[in-house]
C-alpha positions in Angstrom: -20.6 -46.4 -26.0 -16.9 -47.1 -25.4 -15.4 -46.0 -22.1 -13.0 -43.1 -22.2 -9.6 -43.9 -20.9 -7.7 -41.2 -19.0 -4.7 -41.1 -16.8 -4.6 -40.5 -13.1 -3.0 -37.1 -13.6 -5.8 -36.1 -16.1 -8.5 -37.1 -13.6 -6.7 -35.1 -10.8 -6.4 -32.1 -13.1 -10.1 -32.2 -13.9 -10.8 -32.6 -10.2 -8.8 -29.5 -9.2 -10.2 -27.5 -12.1 -13.8 -28.2 -10.9 -12.9 -27.3 -7.3 -11.3 -24.0 -8.6 -14.4 -23.2 -10.6 -16.3 -23.0 -7.3 -18.0 -26.4 -6.9 -18.2 -27.7 -3.4 -15.6 -30.3 -2.4 -18.2 -32.7 -1.2 -20.0 -32.8 -4.6 -16.8 -33.1 -6.6 -15.4 -35.9 -4.4 -18.7 -37.8 -4.6 -18.7 -37.6 -8.5 -15.1 -38.7 -8.7 -15.6 -41.5 -6.2 -13.0 -40.4 -3.6 -13.2 -39.5 0.0 -13.2 -35.8 1.0 -9.9 -36.4 2.9 -8.2 -37.5 -0.4 -9.9 -34.6 -2.2 -8.5 -32.1 0.2 -5.1 -33.7 0.0 -5.0 -33.5 -3.8 -6.2 -29.9 -3.7 -3.7 -28.8 -1.0 -0.8 -30.4 -2.9 -1.9 -28.5 -6.0 -2.0 -25.2 -4.2 1.5 -25.9 -2.7 3.4 -27.1 -5.7 1.3 -26.7 -8.8 0.9 -29.3 -11.6 3.8 -31.4 -10.3 1.7 -32.4 -7.3 -0.8 -34.2 -9.4 1.7 -36.9 -10.4 2.0 -40.0 -8.2 4.3 -39.5 -5.3 7.0 -42.1 -4.3 6.0 -44.3 -1.4 9.6 -45.2 -0.7 10.6 -44.3 2.9 13.0 -41.4 3.3 15.0 -43.3 5.9 15.4 -47.0 6.8 15.4 -47.4 10.5 17.2 -50.8 10.5 19.9 -50.0 7.9 23.5 -50.2 9.0 25.5 -46.9 8.8 27.8 -46.8 5.8 30.8 -46.4 8.1 30.1 -49.6 10.0 29.5 -51.5 6.7 32.9 -50.2 5.4 34.6 -51.3 8.7 33.1 -54.8 8.2 34.4 -55.0 4.6 37.9 -53.8 5.5 38.2 -56.2 8.4 37.2 -59.1 6.1 39.8 -58.0 3.5 42.5 -57.7 6.2 41.6 -61.1 7.6 40.0 -63.1 4.7 39.9 -66.4 6.8 37.8 -64.8 9.6 34.1 -65.3 9.7 31.3 -63.0 10.9 31.6 -63.9 14.6 35.3 -63.0 14.8 34.8 -59.8 12.8 32.0 -58.8 15.2 34.4 -59.3 18.2 37.1 -57.3 16.5 34.6 -54.5 15.9 33.4 -54.6 19.5 37.0 -54.2 20.7 37.9 -51.5 18.1 34.8 -49.3 18.6 34.9 -49.8 22.4 31.2 -49.1 22.9 31.0 -45.9 20.8 28.6 -47.6 18.3 26.4 -50.6 19.0 27.8 -53.4 16.9 25.2 -55.6 15.0 24.7 -59.3 15.4 26.9 -61.7 13.6 24.0 -62.7 11.3 23.9 -59.0 10.1 27.6 -59.0 9.6 27.3 -62.2 7.6 24.6 -60.6 5.5 26.8 -57.6 4.7 29.7 -59.9 3.7 27.4 -62.0 1.5 26.0 -58.9 -0.1 29.5 -57.8 -1.1 30.5 -61.3 -2.3 32.9 -61.9 0.6 31.0 -64.9 2.2 29.1 -67.9 1.0 25.5 -68.5 1.8 25.0 -70.5 5.0 23.0 -73.7 4.4 22.0 -76.2 7.0 22.6 -79.9 6.0 19.4 -81.7 5.3 18.6 -85.1 6.8 19.6 -88.1 4.7 16.1 -89.5 4.2 12.4 -88.9 4.6 12.1 -90.8 7.9 15.5 -89.8 9.2 14.3 -90.3 12.8 12.4 -93.5 13.1 9.4 -93.5 15.4 8.3 -96.3 17.6 4.7 -97.3 18.0 3.6 -96.8 21.6 1.3 -99.8 21.9 3.1 -102.5 19.9 6.7 -101.5 20.3 7.3 -101.9 16.5 9.3 -99.4 14.6 7.8 -97.9 11.5 
């Protein structure tokens, strides 16, 4: 017998319908293979907002705690456009003097990331050593270099 395919929303709708018919939450949750906590969550969402609650909710955070304020980002961009030859460190010092402690200014690496994101700076790459054994090691016992 082929297995029936159903969407998550259909399953949740069947779940809520059975709970509304009067079956106990424990029995319905056991048959659907979910915890009672999840069952109560689905049911309370349905009671609050109706059928829209049965769709998947976004897991994206409402607020990013480490995100720079838009005003500070705009200050960084305008400072770079005023002084195109300045780097992230000088722009940071300029912002520290301009803002005078009103807003905490981010590190120069964050400022460089903002500049790079807007195409105003190149990616920073460290130079790699010239060969595999760039630093030759000396054998302790024999004194020969490898």
